[in-house]
C-alpha positions in Angstrom: 127.5 -106.9 -31.1 127.0 -103.2 -31.6 129.0 -100.2 -32.9 132.5 -101.2 -33.9 133.0 -104.1 -31.4 132.7 -106.4 -34.4 135.6 -104.6 -36.1 137.7 -104.8 -32.9 137.1 -108.5 -32.7 137.9 -109.2 -36.3 141.1 -107.1 -36.2 142.3 -109.0 -33.1 141.6 -112.3 -34.9 143.4 -111.4 -38.1 146.4 -110.1 -36.3 146.6 -113.2 -34.2 146.4 -115.1 -37.4 149.4 -113.1 -38.7 151.4 -114.4 -35.7 150.5 -118.0 -36.4 151.3 -117.5 -40.1 154.7 -116.0 -39.2 155.5 -119.1 -37.1 154.5 -121.4 -40.0 156.3 -119.7 -42.9 159.5 -118.5 -41.2 161.6 -116.5 -43.5 159.4 -117.2 -46.5 156.5 -115.1 -47.8 152.9 -116.5 -47.7 150.9 -116.3 -50.9 147.6 -118.2 -50.2 146.3 -120.6 -47.6 144.2 -123.8 -48.0 140.6 -123.1 -46.9 140.5 -126.5 -45.3 143.4 -126.6 -42.9 144.9 -123.1 -43.2 148.3 -124.2 -44.4 150.1 -121.6 -46.5 151.7 -121.9 -49.9 154.8 -119.6 -49.6 157.6 -118.3 -51.7 161.2 -117.4 -50.9 161.4 -114.1 -52.7 157.8 -112.8 -52.1 156.7 -112.4 -55.8 154.4 -109.4 -56.3 152.7 -110.0 -52.9 155.7 -109.8 -50.6 155.0 -106.2 -49.5 151.6 -107.2 -48.2 153.2 -109.7 -45.8 155.7 -107.1 -44.6 152.8 -104.7 -44.2 150.8 -107.2 -42.1 153.8 -107.6 -39.8 154.0 -103.9 -39.4 150.3 -103.7 -38.6 150.8 -106.4 -35.9 153.9 -104.6 -34.5 151.9 -101.3 -34.4 149.1 -103.1 -32.4 151.4 -104.9 -30.0 154.2 -102.4 -29.7 156.6 -105.3 -29.0 160.2 -105.2 -30.0 160.1 -108.8 -31.2 157.2 -108.0 -33.5 159.0 -104.9 -34.8 162.1 -106.9 -35.5 160.2 -109.5 -37.4 158.5 -106.8 -39.6 161.8 -105.0 -40.2 163.5 -108.3 -41.2 160.7 -109.1 -43.7 160.9 -105.7 -45.2 164.7 -106.0 -45.6 164.1 -109.2 -47.6 162.2 -107.2 -50.2 165.4 -105.2 -51.2 166.1 -107.3 -54.3 162.9 -106.0 -55.9 164.2 -102.5 -56.0 166.0 -103.2 -59.2 163.5 -105.6 -60.7 161.9 -104.8 -64.0 158.3 -104.7 -62.9 155.6 -102.1 -62.1 154.5 -104.2 -59.2 157.4 -102.7 -57.3 154.6 -100.3 -56.2 152.7 -103.1 -54.6 155.8 -104.7 -53.1 157.8 -101.7 -51.9 155.1 -99.2 -51.0 152.9 -101.4 -49.0 155.9 -103.2 -47.5 157.3 -99.9 -46.1 154.5 -97.4 -45.7 153.5 -98.7 -42.3 157.1 -99.0 -41.0 156.9 -95.9 -38.8 160.3 -95.0 -37.2 162.2 -97.7 -39.1 165.2 -96.0 -40.8 166.1 -99.0 -42.9 162.6 -99.3 -44.3 162.5 -95.6 -45.1 165.9 -95.9 -46.9 164.6 -98.9 -48.9 161.5 -96.9 -49.9 163.6 -94.0 -51.1 165.8 -96.3 -53.2 162.7 -98.0 -54.7 161.1 -94.6 -55.5 164.2 -93.4 -57.3 164.5 -96.6 -59.2 160.8 -96.5 -60.3 161.2 -92.9 -61.5 164.2 -94.0 -63.5 162.2 -96.7 -65.1 159.6 -94.3 -66.5 159.3 -94.5 -70.3 158.7 -91.0 -71.6 157.5 -92.2 -75.0 154.9 -94.5 -73.6 154.0 -92.3 -70.6 154.2 -95.2 -68.1 156.5 -97.2 -65.9 156.2 -100.3 -68.0 154.7 -103.5 -66.6 158.1 -105.0 -67.1 159.4 -108.5 -67.7 160.4 -109.6 -64.2 157.2 -111.7 -63.9 157.3 -113.0 -67.4 155.7 -112.0 -70.7 156.2 -108.9 -72.8 157.6 -106.0 -70.8 156.0 -103.0 -72.7 152.6 -103.4 -71.2 150.2 -101.3 -69.1 147.9 -103.0 -66.6 145.5 -101.8 -64.0 147.4 -103.7 -61.3 150.6 -101.8 -62.2 149.2 -98.5 -60.9 148.2 -99.0 -57.2 151.1 -98.6 -54.8 153.3 -97.2 -57.6 151.5 -93.9 -57.5 152.3 -93.0 -53.9 155.8 -94.6 -54.3 156.6 -92.4 -57.2 155.1 -89.4 -55.6 157.4 -89.9 -52.6 160.4 -89.1 -54.8 160.0 -85.3 -54.8 158.7 -83.1 -57.7 160.0 -85.3 -60.5 158.4 -88.3 -58.9 155.1 -86.6 -58.5 155.1 -85.6 -62.1 155.9 -89.1 -63.2 153.2 -90.5 -60.8 150.6 -88.2 -62.4 151.6 -89.2 -65.9 151.6 -92.9 -65.0 148.1 -92.8 -63.6 146.6 -90.7 -66.4 148.0 -92.9 -69.2 146.5 -95.9 -67.5 143.2 -94.1 -67.2 143.3 -93.1 -70.9 143.8 -96.8 -71.8 141.7 -98.6 -69.2 138.9 -96.1 -68.5 138.2 -93.8 -71.5 135.6 -91.1 -71.0 133.6 -92.2 -74.0 131.6 -95.4 -74.1 129.8 -97.3 -71.3 131.8 -100.6 -71.1 133.7 -101.8 -68.1 137.4 -100.9 -67.8 139.8 -102.8 -70.0 142.6 -103.8 -67.7 145.5 -104.9 -69.9 147.4 -103.3 -72.9 150.5 -104.1 -74.9 152.6 -101.7 -76.8 153.2 -102.5 -80.5 155.8 -100.5 -82.4 153.6 -100.5 -85.5 150.1 -100.2 -84.1 150.6 -98.5 -80.8 148.6 -99.7 -77.8 146.7 -102.9 -78.3 144.2 -104.4 -75.9 145.1 -107.8 -74.4 142.6 -110.6 -74.0 143.7 -111.7 -70.5 142.7 -110.3 -68.1 139.5 -109.2 -69.8 137.0 -106.5 -69.0 135.0 -107.6 -66.0 138.0 -108.6 -63.9 136.7 -107.1 -60.6 140.0 -107.1 -58.8 141.5 -105.1 -61.7 138.7 -102.6 -61.2 139.4 -102.4 -57.5 143.1 -101.8 -58.1 142.2 -99.0 -60.5 139.8 -97.4 -58.0 142.5 -97.6 -55.3 145.0 -95.9 -57.6 142.6 -93.1 -58.5 141.8 -92.6 -54.8 145.5 -92.3 -54.0 146.0 -89.8 -56.8 143.1 -87.7 -55.6 144.7 -87.5 -52.1 148.0 -86.6 -53.6 146.8 -84.1 -56.3 148.4 -80.8 -55.5 149.4 -79.4 -58.9 147.7 -79.0 -62.4 149.6 -82.0 -63.7 147.4 -84.3 -61.6 144.3 -83.1 -63.5 142.0 -83.3 -60.5 138.9 -83.0 -62.7 139.9 -86.0 -64.8 140.6 -88.0 -61.6 137.2 -87.0 -60.2 135.6 -88.2 -63.5 137.5 -91.4 -63.3 136.3 -92.1 -59.8 132.7 -91.4 -60.8 133.0 -93.6 -63.8 134.3 -96.5 -61.8 131.7 -96.1 -59.1 128.9 -96.1 -61.7 130.1 -98.4 -64.4 131.3 -101.1 -61.9 128.4 -100.6 -59.5 130.7 -100.2 -56.6 128.2 -98.4 -54.5 125.1 -100.6 -55.3 126.4 -104.0 -56.5 127.2 -107.1 -54.5 129.2 -106.3 -51.4 131.5 -109.2 -52.4 131.8 -109.4 -56.2 132.5 -112.4 -58.3 135.9 -112.5 -59.8 134.3 -112.0 -63.3 131.5 -109.4 -63.3 130.0 -111.1 -66.4 129.4 -114.2 -64.3 127.7 -113.0 -61.2 127.0 -116.6 -60.0 130.7 -117.6 -60.4 133.6 -117.6 -58.0 133.8 -114.8 -55.5 136.8 -112.7 -54.7 136.9 -111.3 -51.2 140.3 -109.7 -51.9 138.6 -107.5 -54.5 136.0 -106.5 -51.9 138.7 -105.7 -49.3 140.7 -103.6 -51.8 137.5 -101.8 -52.8 136.6 -101.1 -49.2 140.0 -99.4 -48.6 139.7 -97.4 -51.9 136.2 -96.2 -50.9 137.5 -95.1 -47.5 140.3 -93.1 -49.3 137.7 -91.6 -51.6 135.7 -90.5 -48.6 138.7 -88.5 -47.5 139.0 -86.6 -50.8 138.2 -82.9 -50.1 134.9 -81.6 -51.5 133.8 -85.0 -52.9 130.1 -85.4 -53.3 130.4 -89.1 -52.8 132.1 -89.0 -49.4 129.2 -90.2 -47.2 128.1 -92.9 -49.6 131.7 -94.2 -50.0 132.3 -94.3 -46.2 129.0 -96.1 -45.6 129.6 -98.6 -48.3 133.1 -99.4 -47.2 132.0 -100.2 -43.7 129.2 -102.4 -45.1 131.8 -104.3 -47.2 134.1 -104.8 -44.2 131.2 -105.9 -42.0 130.1 -108.5 -44.6 133.7 -109.8 -45.0 134.1 -110.1 -41.2 130.7 -111.9 -40.8 130.2 -114.1 -43.9 133.7 -115.0 -45.0 135.8 -115.0 -41.9 136.7 -118.0 -39.7 136.0 -117.8 -36.0 137.4 -119.5 -32.9 136.0 -122.9 -32.1 136.0 -124.4 -35.6 138.3 -126.9 -37.2 140.2 -124.2 -39.1 142.4 -121.4 -37.7 140.5 -118.3 -36.6 141.1 -115.1 -38.5 141.2 -116.4 -42.1 139.5 -114.3 -44.8 138.2 -117.0 -47.1 136.8 -117.0 -50.6 139.6 -115.1 -52.3 140.4 -116.1 -55.8 144.1 -116.0 -56.8 143.6 -116.9 -60.5 140.3 -118.2 -61.8 141.6 -118.8 -65.3 144.2 -121.4 -64.2 142.1 -122.6 -61.3 144.8 -121.6 -58.8 143.6 -121.0 -55.2 140.1 -120.1 -56.1 138.4 -120.2 -52.6 141.4 -119.4 -50.5 142.8 -117.0 -47.9 145.1 -114.6 -49.8 147.8 -112.5 -48.2 146.7 -109.3 -49.9 143.1 -109.9 -49.0 144.2 -110.2 -45.4 146.2 -107.0 -45.7 143.5 -104.8 -47.1 140.9 -106.2 -44.6 143.3 -105.4 -41.8 144.1 -101.9 -43.1 140.3 -101.3 -43.6 139.4 -102.5 -40.1 142.3 -100.5 -38.5 141.3 -97.3 -40.4 137.6 -97.8 -39.4 138.8 -97.9 -35.8 141.0 -94.8 -36.2 144.3 -96.6 -35.9 145.6 -96.1 -39.4 145.7 -92.9 -41.4 144.8 -93.9 -44.9 146.6 -90.8 -46.3 149.9 -92.5 -45.3 149.4 -96.0 -46.7 
């Protein structure tokens, strides 16, 4: 198979899998699927991953052009509405990725606008972030690397005030997670203490490769949005270079382990898929010296995922599953499974590679 035919085939299979998943889960939201039989564990409200399912349905609708598929995508997006008022920075993951691909859908656009305004209103001027929040449990005054992706473009969609908040949010996370001094890997989780200020949390710890991928994606989005001094383009460029070098994202394993300090441990294909999309976005950043290297690396990652971790027709399992994703290694939850966000970023990456998705818009 030459050229991009492999990407065409993989995209067809994963979108066919979306259709099968939709029939299986109905009005629920898939989280992760068993690697043996492909059966999904699903949730009624969507948790922090619901937007990825809606996004996958929009990708399928964009490919087929069918009214039935558009209606299914629109209905799933509408079911995300309760998250608009939820106290969580993962509203970015839920309500950006769940609406960004909903071209021509007025209800999805209105939902995105409401979500953006709510997120701007949640900004804590003292802390300089939209707090991680308490909706998913734990202390609410936290900052985490997975509380930045999605939220940056969502905030920025709310006009000048939203863009200023988006810039502040990403830079406070960079100051905490990726300081310029030192050589260590990013520290992904922090908690605010009224007496001592920001304190690093032990879990997740440095070396969490999906957290590094999330941070790279947020930086790439910020670079594509940066249109004013408040975005501090030079600092964003430095952050991208630090992540690429400190985390070996251009030379390390195409599919990383979930913990970079244990290279022989569990893999996380979802981290690889997120990284591929982030690299493709970085390749679009104007004037970037890394453009060619990022584009080539992203295609290599997608190729590896589609050939080494992807189920094909003719086996005992459903075709189109991206396996070897790790939901939570610490608790042992779904450690070699198909993950809905892994499927989403693989699909976005393949579609972008084929020229069918503009990464500046998602």
